[in-house]
C-alpha positions as CSV (number, residue, x, y, z in Angstrom):
1,X,11.5,8.8,-4.2
2,X,9.7,12.4,-3.8
3,X,10.8,13.0,-7.6
4,X,8.8,10.3,-9.2
5,X,5.3,10.7,-10.4
6,X,4.4,7.4,-8.5
7,X,5.8,3.7,-7.5
8,X,4.3,0.9,-9.5
9,X,4.1,-3.1,-9.4
10,X,4.5,-4.8,-12.7
11,X,3.5,-8.2,-12.0
12,X,3.8,-10.8,-15.2
13,X,5.2,-14.2,-15.5
14,X,6.9,-13.4,-18.8
15,X,10.1,-11.1,-18.4
16,X,10.2,-9.9,-21.1
17,X,7.0,-7.8,-20.8
18,X,7.8,-7.1,-17.4
19,X,11.1,-5.5,-18.8
20,X,9.4,-3.5,-21.6
21,X,7.1,-2.4,-19.4
22,X,9.6,-1.3,-16.6
23,X,11.6,0.8,-18.9
24,X,8.8,2.6,-20.3
25,X,7.1,3.7,-16.7
26,X,10.8,4.1,-16.1
27,X,11.8,7.1,-18.9
28,X,8.2,8.5,-17.8
29,X,9.1,9.1,-14.4
30,X,7.8,6.1,-12.6
31,X,9.7,4.1,-9.8
32,X,8.9,0.6,-10.6
33,X,9.2,-2.8,-9.1
34,X,8.7,-6.0,-10.6
35,X,7.2,-9.5,-9.4
36,X,7.0,-12.4,-11.6
37,X,4.2,-14.3,-9.8
38,X,1.0,-13.3,-8.2
39,X,3.0,-15.1,-4.9
40,X,5.8,-12.6,-5.5
41,X,3.6,-9.6,-5.7
42,X,1.6,-10.8,-2.3
43,X,5.2,-10.7,-0.4
44,X,6.3,-7.6,-1.7
45,X,3.2,-5.7,-1.0
46,X,2.7,-6.8,2.6
47,X,5.8,-4.3,2.8
48,X,5.8,-1.9,0.7
49,X,3.1,0.6,-0.6
50,X,2.4,1.1,-3.8
51,X,0.6,3.7,-5.8
52,X,-0.3,1.2,-8.5
53,X,0.0,-2.7,-9.8
54,X,-0.1,-3.6,-13.5
55,X,-1.0,-7.0,-13.2
56,X,-1.2,-10.0,-15.7
57,X,-4.2,-11.9,-15.8
58,X,-2.9,-15.4,-16.9
59,X,0.0,-16.3,-14.7
60,X,1.5,-20.0,-13.4
61,X,0.5,-20.8,-9.7
62,X,-2.2,-18.1,-8.7
63,X,-3.7,-15.9,-11.2
64,X,-4.0,-12.3,-11.4
65,X,-8.3,-12.5,-10.4
66,X,-7.2,-14.5,-7.3
67,X,-4.2,-11.8,-6.4
68,X,-6.7,-9.0,-6.9
69,X,-9.4,-10.9,-4.7
70,X,-6.9,-11.8,-1.9
71,X,-5.6,-8.8,-1.9
72,X,-7.7,-5.6,-2.9
73,X,-9.5,-4.8,0.2
74,X,-6.3,-5.1,2.4
75,X,-4.2,-3.2,0.4
76,X,-6.9,-0.7,-1.4
77,X,-4.2,0.1,-4.3
78,X,-5.5,0.4,-7.6
79,X,-5.2,-2.5,-10.5
80,X,-5.1,-2.4,-13.9
81,X,-5.0,-5.8,-15.4
82,X,-3.9,-6.9,-18.3
83,X,-5.5,-9.2,-20.5
84,X,-5.4,-11.7,-23.6
85,X,-7.0,-11.3,-26.6
86,X,-10.8,-12.3,-26.2
87,X,-10.4,-12.8,-22.3
88,X,-14.0,-10.5,-21.8
89,X,-15.5,-12.8,-19.1
90,X,-12.1,-12.4,-17.4
91,X,-12.0,-8.8,-17.9
92,X,-15.5,-8.1,-16.0
93,X,-14.7,-11.1,-13.4
94,X,-11.6,-8.9,-12.5
95,X,-13.5,-5.4,-12.9
96,X,-16.2,-7.1,-10.3
97,X,-13.1,-8.6,-8.3
98,X,-12.3,-4.8,-7.7
99,X,-9.5,-4.0,-10.5
100,X,-9.5,-0.4,-11.9
101,X,-8.9,-1.2,-15.3
102,X,-7.4,-3.4,-18.2
103,X,-5.6,-3.2,-21.2
104,X,-5.7,-6.4,-23.7
105,X,-2.4,-7.7,-24.9
106,X,-0.4,-6.4,-27.1
107,X,-1.1,-3.2,-25.7
108,X,1.1,0.4,-26.6
109,X,3.1,1.2,-23.6
110,X,1.7,5.1,-24.3
111,X,-1.6,3.9,-23.6
112,X,-0.7,1.9,-20.5
113,X,0.9,5.1,-19.3
114,X,-1.9,7.5,-19.7
115,X,-4.7,5.0,-18.4
116,X,-1.5,4.7,-15.2
117,X,-2.3,8.5,-15.0
118,X,-5.8,8.9,-15.4
119,X,-6.1,6.6,-12.4
120,X,-3.7,8.1,-10.1
121,X,-5.1,11.3,-10.5
122,X,-8.4,10.1,-9.8
123,X,-7.7,8.4,-6.5
124,X,-5.1,11.2,-5.0
125,X,-8.1,13.1,-3.5
126,X,-9.0,9.5,-1.8
127,X,-5.6,8.7,-0.7
128,X,-5.6,8.8,3.2
129,X,-5.0,11.5,4.9
130,X,-1.7,12.7,5.0
131,X,-1.9,15.3,8.0
132,X,-4.8,14.1,11.0
133,X,-5.2,16.3,13.9
134,X,-6.9,15.3,17.0
135,X,-7.3,17.2,20.5
136,X,-3.9,18.8,20.4
137,X,-1.7,16.2,18.5
138,X,-1.0,16.9,14.4
139,X,0.2,13.2,13.2
140,X,1.8,15.3,9.8
141,X,3.0,12.4,7.1
142,X,4.3,14.6,4.3
143,X,6.8,15.9,6.9
144,X,7.5,12.6,8.9
145,X,6.1,14.5,12.1
146,X,4.1,14.2,14.9
147,X,3.2,17.9,16.8
148,X,2.2,16.9,20.3
149,X,1.3,20.3,22.1
150,X,4.2,22.4,22.1
151,X,6.8,19.0,21.1
152,X,7.7,18.6,18.0
153,X,8.8,14.7,17.2
154,X,10.3,12.5,13.9
155,X,9.0,9.5,12.7
156,X,11.0,7.7,11.2
157,X,9.9,5.1,8.4
158,X,9.0,2.4,9.8
159,X,6.9,4.4,12.1
160,X,5.3,6.0,9.0
161,X,4.4,2.7,7.5
162,X,2.3,1.5,10.7
163,X,0.6,4.7,11.0
164,X,-0.3,4.8,7.5
165,X,-1.3,1.6,7.9
166,X,-3.9,1.9,11.1
167,X,-5.1,5.4,9.8
168,X,-5.9,3.7,6.1
169,X,-8.2,1.2,8.6
170,X,-9.7,3.0,11.4
171,X,-10.4,0.9,14.5
172,X,-9.0,-2.1,12.9
173,X,-6.8,-4.4,15.5
174,X,-3.5,-4.9,13.9
175,X,-2.1,-8.7,15.2
176,X,1.7,-8.2,16.1
177,X,2.2,-10.3,13.0
178,X,0.4,-8.1,10.8
179,X,2.3,-5.0,11.6
180,X,5.1,-7.9,11.6
181,X,4.5,-8.0,8.0
182,X,4.2,-4.5,7.1
183,X,7.4,-3.8,8.0
184,X,9.2,-7.2,7.5
185,X,9.9,-7.7,11.6
186,X,9.3,-11.2,12.8
187,X,10.3,-10.2,16.7
188,X,7.1,-9.5,19.0
189,X,9.2,-7.8,21.4
190,X,11.0,-5.1,18.6
191,X,7.6,-4.3,17.5
192,X,6.1,-4.0,21.5
193,X,9.2,-1.2,21.3
194,X,8.2,0.4,18.4
195,X,4.9,1.1,19.2
196,X,6.2,2.2,22.9
197,X,7.9,4.8,21.0
198,X,4.9,6.2,19.1
199,X,3.4,5.9,21.8
200,X,5.2,8.5,23.5
201,X,4.9,10.9,20.2
202,X,1.2,10.5,19.9
203,X,0.3,10.3,23.7
204,X,-0.7,12.7,26.4
205,X,-0.1,10.1,28.8
206,X,2.2,7.3,26.8
207,X,1.3,5.4,30.5
208,X,-2.3,5.5,29.9
209,X,-2.6,5.4,26.2
210,X,-5.9,6.9,24.8
211,X,-5.0,7.0,20.9
212,X,-2.5,3.7,20.5
213,X,-4.2,1.3,22.6
214,X,-3.8,-2.7,23.1
215,X,-6.2,-5.2,23.2
216,X,-5.5,-8.0,25.0
217,X,-4.6,-11.0,23.1
218,X,-5.3,-9.7,19.6
219,X,-2.5,-6.7,19.1
220,X,-2.8,-3.1,18.9
221,X,-5.7,-0.2,17.3
222,X,-5.3,3.2,16.8
223,X,-8.5,5.2,18.2
224,X,-8.6,8.4,16.5
225,X,-11.5,10.9,15.1
């Protein structure tokens, strides 16, 4: 995965377009996942952090605009809308809702690749911090490591995904249900075990957590500056 230029989610109810875009993006060194509806896409973004979403506006059921409105603030992922010719009002609405760009159909696959690369280059500097330092602790999401004083702890992918979400929303309380959706796990006890394991790596005193705290009746919050 580290050798790819980015992980792209292509959302379109037209199988032909999905396959065409996937093939072209794959040939241009992108990892590509697909979804055939906004509902399908919503389930995928809950468990996978994509670098960019290519999203058709007009789909049966929930539209691309509705998906953008519901998910943009939660996932903070760039979105390129695919619009039918003449849908100028939808394009404006999409940009107002939070989409980053749009491309009218039919389009040249090469132009889509150029737009994706431009957006990813612009957003690189705006991504969440990959190395976070506070007190005598360093969280290095690039190397999957936590350095706590003189101790070095490895973090697995599940722990990394939780930390990424919490770091990207400082001070936000995540319920067990939210964390379960992030890591695709619905057992509350297992989630508590994961948080306890993280505390042993992050906290100076895991039994009296200062950073990864429990908010009684609500969930967990990561307090770091």
